[in-house]
C-alpha positions in Angstrom: -0.1 -0.1 0.2 1.4 4.0 -0.3 0.2 6.6 1.2 0.6 10.6 0.6 3.2 11.8 3.7 4.7 8.6 4.9 7.0 5.6 2.8 7.9 2.0 3.6 10.7 0.1 2.4 10.8 -3.8 3.2 14.7 -5.5 3.1 16.1 -8.4 4.3 13.4 -8.4 7.5 14.0 -4.6 8.3 11.1 -2.3 7.5 12.5 1.4 7.4 9.2 3.9 7.6 10.1 7.2 6.1 7.8 10.5 7.6 8.0 12.8 4.0 6.9 16.2 4.4 10.3 17.9 4.0 8.8 21.2 2.8 6.6 21.0 6.0 10.0 19.4 8.0 7.7 16.1 8.7 5.7 18.0 10.9 2.5 15.6 12.5 -0.7 16.7 10.8 -4.2 14.6 11.0 -3.5 13.0 7.8 -0.1 12.2 8.7 -0.8 9.8 11.5 -3.6 8.0 10.0 -1.2 6.6 7.5 1.8 6.1 10.6 -1.7 4.0 11.8 -2.2 2.2 9.1 1.4 1.8 8.2 2.7 0.2 11.4 -0.6 -1.6 12.1 0.3 -4.3 8.5 4.0 -3.9 9.6 3.1 -5.1 12.8 1.1 -8.1 11.9 3.8 -9.2 9.2 5.9 -12.3 10.5 8.8 -11.5 7.8 9.0 -7.9 9.5 11.6 -8.7 12.7 13.2 -4.8 12.8 11.8 -1.1 12.5 13.5 1.9 11.5 11.4 5.5 11.9 13.2 8.2 9.9 12.7 11.9 8.9 12.8 12.4 4.7 15.3 15.7 4.4 18.4 17.0 6.2 17.1 19.2 8.3 13.9 17.3 10.2 13.9 14.5 11.4 9.8 15.3 12.4 10.0 18.7 14.4 6.4 18.6 16.2 2.7 18.6 15.4 2.2 20.7 12.7 0.9 23.9 14.1 -0.5 25.3 11.2 -2.9 22.8 11.5 -3.5 22.7 15.0 -4.0 26.6 15.7 -7.7 26.1 14.2 -8.8 23.0 16.4 -11.6 23.6 19.2 -11.0 21.7 22.6 -12.7 18.3 22.0 -10.9 18.3 18.4 -7.8 19.0 19.7 -8.4 16.2 22.7 -9.9 14.2 20.1 -6.3 14.3 17.9 -4.3 14.3 21.3 -5.7 10.6 21.3 -4.9 10.2 17.8 -1.4 11.0 18.3 -1.6 8.3 21.4 -2.8 5.8 19.8 0.3 6.0 17.1 3.0 6.2 20.0 1.2 3.2 22.0 1.0 0.9 18.8 5.1 2.1 17.5 5.7 1.8 21.4 4.3 -1.8 21.5 4.6 -3.4 18.2 5.7 -7.3 18.3 9.0 -5.8 16.3 12.4 -3.8 18.1 12.1 -0.3 16.7 14.8 1.8 15.9 14.3 5.7 15.0 17.3 7.1 13.5 16.7 11.2 14.6 18.6 13.1 11.5 17.5 16.3 12.7 15.0 18.3 14.5 13.3 16.4 17.0 11.0 18.4 18.6 6.9 18.6 20.5 5.3 15.2 18.5 9.3 14.5 17.0 10.2 14.0 20.3 7.4 11.8 21.3 7.8 9.6 18.6 10.9 9.0 19.5 10.5 8.4 23.0 7.9 5.5 21.6 10.7 3.8 20.3 12.7 1.6 21.8 16.3 2.5 20.8 17.1 6.2 19.7 20.3 6.6 17.4 21.0 10.5 16.6 22.8 12.6 14.1 25.4 15.2 15.8 23.0 17.9 14.1 19.9 16.7 15.9 18.3 18.8 18.4 15.4 17.5 20.6 12.8 19.5 23.2 9.3 19.8 24.3 8.7 22.9 23.3 4.8 22.6 23.9 5.2 25.9 26.3 6.2 28.3 24.2 3.0 27.7 22.3 0.6 27.4 25.3 0.3 24.2 25.5 1.8 20.8 27.0 2.5 18.0 25.3 -0.2 15.5 23.4 1.2 13.0 22.1 2.9 11.4 25.3 5.9 13.8 26.4 4.9 14.2 29.9 4.7 10.3 30.6 7.3 8.5 29.0 10.5 11.6 29.2 10.6 11.0 32.5 10.1 7.6 32.6 13.2 7.7 30.4 15.8 10.6 31.4 14.2 11.3 35.3 11.9 13.9 36.6 14.6 16.0 37.1 16.2 16.1 33.2 12.2 16.1 32.0 10.4 18.6 33.9 13.5 20.7 32.7 12.8 20.6 29.2 9.0 21.0 30.0 8.8 23.4 31.8 11.4 25.0 30.1 10.9 24.7 26.2 14.3 24.6 25.7 16.3 22.4 23.1 18.7 20.1 23.0 21.8 18.9 21.4 21.9 15.4 20.7 25.1 15.0 22.8 23.6 16.3 25.9 20.2 14.3 24.7 22.9 11.2 24.6 24.4 12.7 28.6 21.1 12.2 30.3 20.1 9.4 28.7 17.8 10.4 25.8 19.2 8.8 23.0 21.9 6.0 22.8 24.5 6.6 20.7 25.5 10.0 18.6 26.5 9.3 14.6 28.5 11.5 12.1 25.0 12.0 10.1 26.7 9.9 6.8 26.7 7.3 8.8 23.6 7.1 10.8 21.2 5.4 8.6 24.0 2.7 7.8 24.6 2.1 11.8 20.8 1.7 12.4 20.3 -1.3 9.4 23.5 -2.8 11.4 22.3 -3.0 15.0 18.4 -3.8 12.5 20.4 -6.9 10.9 22.1 -7.9 14.0 18.8 -7.9 15.9 17.2 -9.7 12.5 20.4 -12.5 13.3 18.4 -13.0 16.6 15.4 -15.4 17.9 12.6 -13.6 16.8 11.0 -15.0 19.5 13.2 -14.2 22.4 14.0 -10.5 21.3 9.6 -10.0 20.9 9.4 -11.5 23.8 12.4 -9.2 26.0 10.2 -6.4 24.2 7.2 -7.6 26.0 9.2 -8.3 29.5 10.2 -4.6 29.5 7.4 -2.8 29.2 5.3 -4.1 30.4 7.9 -5.1 33.7 8.7 -1.8 34.2 5.0 -0.9 34.8 5.1 -3.9 37.7 7.4 -3.7 41.3 10.9 -6.3 40.8 9.2 -9.1 42.5 6.2 -9.2 40.2 8.6 -8.2 37.0 10.6 -11.2 37.7 7.9 -13.2 37.9 7.0 -12.0 34.6 10.0 -12.8 33.6 10.4 -16.1 34.6 6.8 -17.2 33.8 7.8 -15.6 29.6 11.2 -17.6 30.1 9.4 -21.0 30.5 7.3 -20.1 26.8 10.9 -19.5 25.5 11.3 -23.0 25.7 8.0 -24.1 23.5 9.7 -22.4 20.4 11.7 -24.2 18.0 13.8 -21.3 18.5 15.4 -22.5 21.6 15.9 -26.2 20.8 17.7 -24.7 17.2 19.5 -22.1 19.0 20.8 -24.1 22.5 21.4 -26.7 19.6 23.5 -24.7 17.4 26.0 -23.3 20.9 26.3 -26.8 21.4 27.5 -28.2 18.0 29.2 -24.8 17.5 27.6 -23.8 14.0 25.6 -21.0 13.4 21.8 -21.1 14.4 18.9 -21.2 12.0 16.1 -19.6 13.5 12.7 -20.0 11.7 10.4 -17.3 14.7 8.3 -20.0 16.1 
């Protein structure tokens, strides 16, 4: 399926999704969010896709935010529905069975930062900028920024960004734990692909269950989380991947996983 504002390419078990509104710095409007919901819904059901990369078109922006020209005309009920749509998109991305890597190639502000927060791993180019500048517009983040940001970087760092609305560099984002690594812009996508290829080569069942354990376990206390982990560990032993992985290790050869 084709869309107007996003592009999807699948190669070697890796889906690369590009937000393609370069004239608007890839800002998220209603149509783009609906297309993303459709696209990621398809990806989640595709058992031949084992990793996902999200990036933005052009050299300036990952996603510069939600489309302010669109939001400026919204009535309160419409604004709430727009926020709920954004939350739905972020929830789908966060809960895809496949690991999701954000290739942050420029401005990741507002909704763009929130989309990056919904991803599992964030790699950024040296020219990337991060921020939640919504308070400069008289509103607060509407796509999960007040909830995911403090969970990722801690309350103090999150409050500083949320209350001030300031932008930070990729280096500062890495220092506070918002991104995993900062890379030369020309190497960013290649590094994301290399990481995705490494993930694809691992046991698909185990990778999916790792993501499930992390996402769900963070909402539990430690004892319940560890018990949940033990349950999923046991589930692995019902898979052909577990049998093949351990057999290959003992036979000193590369495993041939089937994702079952």
